[in-house]
Every structure is written in C-alpha cells, then in structure tokens.
C-alpha positions in Angstrom: 201.9 -97.8 -66.9 204.6 -97.2 -69.5 204.9 -94.1 -71.6 203.5 -94.2 -75.1 206.1 -93.9 -77.8 204.9 -92.2 -81.0 206.8 -91.2 -84.1 208.4 -87.8 -83.5 209.0 -85.5 -86.5 211.1 -82.3 -86.7 208.1 -80.1 -85.6 207.6 -82.4 -82.5 211.3 -82.1 -81.7 211.3 -78.3 -82.0 208.2 -78.0 -79.8 209.6 -80.5 -77.3 212.8 -78.5 -77.0 210.8 -75.3 -76.5 208.8 -76.8 -73.6 211.9 -78.2 -71.9 213.7 -74.9 -72.3 210.6 -72.9 -71.1 210.6 -75.1 -68.0 214.4 -74.6 -67.7 215.1 -78.3 -68.0 213.4 -78.8 -64.6 210.8 -81.5 -63.9 207.6 -79.8 -63.0 206.6 -82.6 -60.6 209.8 -83.4 -58.6 211.8 -80.3 -59.5 215.0 -82.1 -60.5 217.1 -80.1 -62.9 218.6 -81.7 -66.0 221.5 -80.4 -68.0 219.9 -80.3 -71.4 219.5 -84.1 -71.2 216.9 -85.0 -73.8 216.6 -88.6 -72.7 215.9 -88.0 -69.0 213.5 -85.1 -69.2 210.5 -85.2 -71.6 207.8 -83.0 -73.0 204.7 -84.5 -71.4 201.4 -83.8 -73.2 198.5 -83.8 -70.7 196.0 -84.4 -73.5 197.7 -87.0 -75.7 199.7 -86.1 -78.8 197.0 -87.7 -80.9 194.8 -84.7 -80.3 196.2 -82.4 -83.1 194.4 -79.3 -81.7 196.5 -79.4 -78.5 199.6 -81.2 -79.8 201.5 -77.9 -80.1 199.7 -76.1 -77.3 202.2 -75.0 -74.5 199.4 -75.0 -71.9 199.0 -78.7 -72.6 202.6 -79.6 -72.0 205.1 -79.8 -69.1 208.7 -80.9 -68.8 208.7 -84.1 -66.7 211.6 -86.4 -65.9 211.3 -90.0 -67.2 210.2 -91.3 -63.8 207.5 -88.6 -63.2 206.3 -88.8 -66.8 205.8 -92.5 -66.4 204.1 -92.0 -63.0 201.7 -89.4 -64.3 200.9 -91.0 -67.7 198.2 -93.1 -66.0 197.0 -90.3 -63.8 195.4 -88.0 -66.4 192.2 -88.0 -64.3 194.0 -88.1 -61.0 197.2 -86.4 -59.8 198.1 -85.0 -63.2 194.6 -83.5 -63.6 194.9 -81.8 -60.1 198.3 -80.4 -61.1 197.0 -79.0 -64.4 193.9 -77.5 -62.8 196.1 -75.8 -60.2 198.7 -74.7 -62.8 196.1 -73.3 -65.2 193.2 -72.4 -62.9 189.7 -73.6 -63.5 188.8 -71.4 -66.5 192.0 -72.0 -68.5 191.8 -75.8 -67.7 188.3 -75.9 -69.1 189.4 -74.0 -72.2 192.3 -76.4 -72.7 189.9 -79.3 -72.5 187.6 -77.7 -75.0 190.6 -77.2 -77.4 191.6 -80.9 -76.9 188.1 -82.0 -78.0 188.1 -79.7 -81.1 189.3 -81.4 -84.3 192.6 -79.9 -85.5 194.4 -79.8 -88.8 198.0 -81.1 -89.3 200.4 -78.5 -90.7 203.9 -79.8 -89.7 205.8 -77.4 -91.9 204.2 -74.4 -90.2 204.6 -75.9 -86.7 208.3 -76.6 -87.4 208.9 -73.0 -88.4 207.0 -71.6 -85.4 208.5 -73.8 -82.7 212.1 -73.8 -84.1 212.1 -70.0 -83.9 210.3 -69.9 -80.6 212.9 -72.3 -79.2 215.8 -70.2 -80.6 214.3 -67.0 -79.2 213.8 -68.6 -75.8 217.4 -69.8 -75.7 218.6 -66.3 -76.6 216.5 -64.9 -73.8 217.7 -67.5 -71.3 221.4 -67.2 -72.5 221.6 -70.9 -73.3 223.1 -72.7 -76.2 220.4 -74.2 -78.4 220.5 -77.9 -79.2 220.4 -79.0 -82.8 216.9 -79.7 -84.2 
C-alpha cells in the first residue's frame, strides 16, 4: 500500500520536524538513523492527518523511514496498532483513540507558532542545528 500524500502547510512542516527531532531522526520500527534527511524519514500519523484532533498530537506520531512508513500504512489495525499499544500502554492508547474520534478545529497559525518553537527548543536541547521551516 502506498503512502497517502496530502498537502503540507508550514504548521505540518514544523510539527513533522519536531517529531523527527524528538525521535532523533531514527526510524521507530527498524531503528535506522538518518542525518536530518527529510525525504527518507517521515512523520507517520497513526490516526490519519485528516483527523484534525490528533493531527498535531505527538502521541499519534512516530518517525518512520520511507520503507517502514509504507509497510505500516496498511497495518493500522495490525502491526502498527500493536506497536502503538505497547508504546503508549492500554490506557493512553484508548485516550488517543478517543481524541482521534473527537472533532477538532483547524487553527494553523497557532499550530505553526507552537510547533516551530517546540522544534527550536528541542534542537537547542539536543544541540542540533535546526532545519529551515
């Protein structure tokens, strides 16, 4: 199954960089490390980006390399679900699912401000040079 390609705005870019930096540019499935390569490692949303209430939820996202992202995209109720349940624990997984099914409101300007700053703070904490958003 191929990976869904949606339009990505500046807020999505900032959040995606935050997730990849949070995960230290390491695929959370195969553990391969990437050198700030934005084409080879992605921000994977467990609950799809169309669900606004979890679109910018760090618990909903993992850094995955292109190959692993493609493999898990069709496994949202299989291997990827097992991974998320183990990663979050039963209670946090159920809370994430509840948030995913709760309607959310779009506020891209606020999300951009929040995630750009969170990304810059995380880069400072990690001692890495931020990529341009």
